[in-house]
Structures are given as structure tokens and as C-alpha cells.
N, C-alpha and C positions, 0 to 999 in steps of 0.2 A: 213147561212151567218151571220145573226145578232147575233147568239149565240156566235160565235168566237169573234166578236167585244166587246160584253158585258163581256166576260170572260177575254179578255186582258185588258180592261179598269178597271175591278174589281181587277185584279192582280196589276195594276199600283197604284190604290188607296190604296190597302192594303200595298204595298211596301212604298208608300209615308207616310202613317200613321205610319208605323213601324220606318221609318227614323226620323220622327218628335219626336216620343217617345224616341228614342235613343239619339238624340241631347238634348232633355230636361233632361234626366237622367244624361248625361255627364255634362251639364252646371250647374245643381243644386247640384249634389252629388260628381262627380269625379273631376272636375276642381278645386274646393276649396281645395280638399285634395292635389292636385299637386302644389298649390301655395307655393312658397318658402317663408319661414319666414325670414325676414331680420336679419342679424347678430346682429345689434344693431338698436333699434328703438327709436324714440323720441315720448314719450307718452303724453307729455304736454309741452307747450311753450306759456306762456301768461303773460300779464302785470297785476300787482296787481290792478292798477288804470290806465286808459287811459287818464286821465286829471289831471294835476298838476298846481300849481302856479309857477310863475317865480322863478327859482333857487330851486324849490321843488324837492322832491325825490319820486320815485316809484320803483318797483322792477319787473324784469323779472324772472319768475320762470320756470324752465324746468326740465324734467325728462328724463333720458336716461336709457334704459333697454337692457341688453345684453341677447340675446337668444343663445349665443355660450356656449356650455357646457365645452369646453376645453381650449380656448385661452383667453388671456387678450388683450385688445385693447386700443391704445392711442387715446384719444378723444380730440378734439379741437373745441371750440365753438367761432365763430367770430362774432363780433358786428360792424356794420357800420351805420353811420347816419350823420347828420349835425355836423360841428365842435363845436357847442354850446351844444351838447349832450355828457355827460361823463358817462362812465361805471365804476362801483366800486365793489370790493369785500369787503363788510363791509364798512370801511371808506377809504380804500386804492384804488387808481386808478388801473384798470387792465392794464397790459402791452399793448403797441401798436406797430404796425409795419405798416408803410406807411398809417397811418390813420385808420387802422383796429384794434379794441380792441379785446383781446382774453383771453379765459379761457381754461386751459388744465386740464385734469384728466386722470387717468388710470381706466378703467372699467374691473373688473375681470369677470371670467366666471359666467354666470347667475346672475350677480350683477345688481342692480338698484341704480341709484344715482339721487337725487333731489337737485338742486342748485338754489339759488337766487342771482341775480346780481342786485345791485342798479343802478338806472338810475337817473342822475341829468341833468336837462335841463334849459337853460336860454333863455330869449328873447333878441333880438337886440334892441338897443335904439329906442324908438318911435313906437315900435310894441306892440299892446295890446294882440294879440292872434295869434298863429301859430300852424300848425300841422307838426310834424316831423315824417318821415318814418324811422323806425329802421329795418334793414335787419340782420337776424341771420342765419348763416351758420354752420351746424354741420358736422364735418369731423371725420371719423374713419380711423385711420392709414394713414392719409394724403389724403383720398378720400372723397369728399363731399357725404353725405348720405341723407341730409334733409336741407331744407331752408324754412324760414318763414319771412314774413313781418308783422310788428306791427306798428300801428299809435298811436302817443302820442301827445296830445294837451297840449300846455303850454299857460297859460293866466295870466294876472295881477290880 
């Protein structure tokens, strides 16, 4: 009688150990292989300096990388923040639409593109220091693929 109970519990433990080993193998080796690589990925998006003086300049640098071997993609990068924050390509203001500044580019198959956008920010009268939140949205062919928030401190 006890021999049958030990044998069935031994089979259960063996089956459980085998299941744990299979789950571990799948999670470590197989699932990462099945993960889809994004068509376009943003590999960098950062401020050159996160603190500037009143009416000073810093830059947002970002890199977009296409993993698509065949197609070209229309990229749009949108910047939004406080009205006293201005976004420029070189010394020219970026175009705006409803308070959103934007940069457009075409990203060819397997291409990578790094871009710097200048940021100029001012203080309101009587304010010595303020933090502005900058929201950056990356769109590929009209669909948002990535978003990032950066904080910029402006002081006298």
C-alpha cells in the first residue's frame, strides 16, 4: 500500500521538476529569440545639459535606427513643453502645429540617423529658477513608437 503512494508521489515530483526545467529553458533561451525586433527603434534621446541660464541653449540629441531591410519610413519627432521653451534646427525655429514643434525625416532601410535639436528656454519675469518638462514623441509612418520626457532646469 505505501509502495503505491511513494511511487505516485515520486512520479509527480519528477514531472514537476521536468516542467520547471522546461519553463526555465523557454524563458531563458526560446522567448528572447521569439521577441520581435521593432521596425524602427530610438536608441538615444537625451539633453546635452539639463541646466541652462535664462535664454540659454542646450540640445536634445536622438538617434533613430531602422531594422527594416526593405522599406523606407517617414519619421516625425514631436516636441512639446511650456510656451517659453523653443525648439530649433540650427538657428531656425522648427515648424509648429497647435503648440507642438516637429522635425521630420525619411529613414531608409537599415539606416541610422542621429539628430540634434537646439532648445532655448526663458524664465518668466520675477522667477529665478524653474523646471520645464519636455515631452518627445517619435512617430513612424504616423504611428507613435516611442515617447520620452526630459526635464530642463532654467535659472538666472
